[in-house]
N, C-alpha and C positions, 0 to 999 in steps of 0.2 A: 381709806377711812372705813370704820365699822359703824353700822347702825343696828339698834336693837328695838324690837317691837314685842311688847308683852301682851298677853291675853289670859282670860280665865278667872279674873277676880269676880267678886260678887258678895251676896248676902247668904249666909248659911246658919243653921241652928247649931247650938252646942252639941258636940259629938259627931257632927257631919263631916263631910269631905269636900275638898275642892282640888282641882288640878290647874296649876299655872303653867303657861308655856311662854317661852321667849325664843324668838327667831332672829338670828343674826344675818346681816347682809353686808356686802362690800368686801373689804379685805380680810375675810374670815381666816385665811391661812395664818395670820399673825396672832390669832387668839390662842392662848394657852389655857388659862383657868376661866371657867364660867361659874358664876355664883348668884345666889339670891340673898338679898338683904331686905330688911323691913325697917320702917320708921313710924313711930307713934308721935302724935303731936307733942312738941316740947321735949322730945327725947332724941338721943343720938341714933344714927343709923346703925343697925345691928346685923352682923353676919348670921344668916340662917343656915346656909349650906353652900359648899363649893366643891367643884370637881375639876380635876386636870383633864387635859385633852384626851389622854389615853385611858382615863378612868382609874388609874392606879392610886391617885390621891383624892380622897374624899374627906370632907370635914363638915361636922354639924355643930350648930350652937347647942348649948346645954338645954335650953328651954324647949327644943323641938326634937331632940334625939329620940329615936324610937317611934315617933309619930309622923315625921316628914321624911320623904325620900327624894333625893335628887337623881335625875337621869339625864343622859346626854346622847344625842345622835349627831355625830360629826358629819355624816353624809348629808343630813338635812340642815346642819348648823343650828340645831335647836337644843335647848336645855329646859327640862320640865321640873316642876316641883309638885309632887303628890303630897297633899296635906290631909291627914286623917286625925280623927279624935280631936277636932278643933275645939278650942276654948275661947271664951270672950277675950282673954288677954292676948290672943293671936290677932286681934283686930289691929290693922295697920295698913299703910301703903307698902306694897311689896315691889322691890326694884330688882331688875336683872342687871348684872355687871359682867362685862367681858374684859379680861386683862391679859396682856401679852407683850410682845415686842412693840414698843412705841404705841401701845393701846391701853387705854383705861376708859371705857365707855359705859354710860348708864342708860338704861331705858327710861321711859317717861313715868313709869310706876303704874300699878294697878291696885285698886282698893279692895281689901278683904275685910268684911265685917261679920263677926260671929255674934249672934244674938243669944242671950241667956234664957 
């Protein structure tokens, strides 16, 4: 089994930056894609960014492209999300996801709040 633990959320002003981190443990060799999603109250969970194991495949959501950067360290089994130029509409609970062979696991979520 795979477990995910997120950290790095918090409160930031408009235009500020935050860095989220997600650490995977357990059967990490089965993980292929790691990704970040977010969810606002009453809305569906939205893909923010994803990256394949080797880094050759990276995808960003339209709303964050050019402001957010995903990075991955396979040796440490971590995936980070650097968020710059934050806007109030980025306020949400951010979730880490690990997907692979017989794996589709979510973290517990971390709150990001951007004040105007």
